[in-house]
N, C-alpha and C positions, 0 to 999 in steps of 0.2 A: 775940242773936247774940254769940258770944264774941269776944274781941279778935283771936285768931288767924284766925278765919273772916273777920272784918271786914278785917283786914290783907290777906288773900289776895284778897278781893273788890276792894279798892282797887288792889292790884297788877295784877289782870286789867284793871280799868278803865283804868289808866295804859297798859298794853300795847296795849289796843284803841285808845286815843287816838293812841299813837305809830304804830300800823299805819295809821290814817287819815291822819295827817300825812305818812307815808312814801308812801302811795298818791297823795296830792295832789302832793307834790314830784316823784315819778316821772313823773306825767302832765305836769307843767310841763317837766321835763327832756326827755321824748319830744317835746313840742311844739317846743322849741328845736332838737332834733336834726333834726326834719323841715325846719326852716328852713335849717340849716347844710349838710346833706348835698348838696343840689343845687348849692351854691356851689363845691364841689370844691376842689382844690388849685391855687393860682395864686400868682404873684409878689406881686401887690398886690390889696387889697380896697378897696371903697368904704367910706365911714364907716358907711353903713347895714348893709353886710355885716359890718363889724367889730362893730357893735352886736349882731348876731345871735350872733356867736362869744362876745362878752362875756357875753351872757345865758346861753348854753350853759355857759360856764365857771362862772359864779356858781351856776347851778342844779345843776350837778354837785357843786360844793363843798357846797351846802346839803343835797343828797340824801345824800352820803356822810357828812356830819356827823350828820344825823338817824339814819342807819343805825347808825353806830358809837357815837354819844353818847347816843342816846335808845332806839332800838328794841332793840338788842342788850342794853343794860343792863336794860331793863324785862323782856325775855324771860328773862334770867338770874335776875332777882328772882323771877319767877313759877315758874321751874323749880327755884329754890332752889340755884342754882349760883353759883360765885364768878367774877364777871366779870374779876377781876384775873388769873386764870389765862389767859384768852383774850388779854388785853392783853399779858401777858408773852410768850405764844406768838407773837403777831403782831409783836412787836418783835425777835425773834430772827432774825438773817439766815439765809437758806437755806444749808444745808451746814455750819452751825455745830454741831460735835459736842456742845458743852455751853456754855450761856450764860456761864459763868465762865471758859471756856477763854481763854488768852492769845491764841490764834489768831483769836478772834472780835473784830470791831471794836466 
C-alpha cells in the first residue's frame, strides 16, 4: 500500500472514531436533557436538580467541542478541504460585508 493510500485509510479511521465519540457524547447529552426538561423553569432548584443542569451544561460543552474540534476537522481532512476556511467563516459576524471592513467588530 502506498503512503497516500495509507494516509487516507488512517484519516478515515480517525473520522470513524470521532463519529463514534460524537454518538456517545450525544447519547449522554440526550440523557441529561431528559432529566432536565421535566424540571421546567422556576425560581429555585434543589441541589439535586442543579446537579442535573450542571451535567447537561458539561455534556453540551463536551459535545460541541467534539463536533468542532474533532469531527469537523477530521471530516475536512478526509474530504481534502481546508478547515481554516470554515473557522474563519464561523467567526465572521452576521451581516458583516467583509471581514476586514471597519464596520465589523
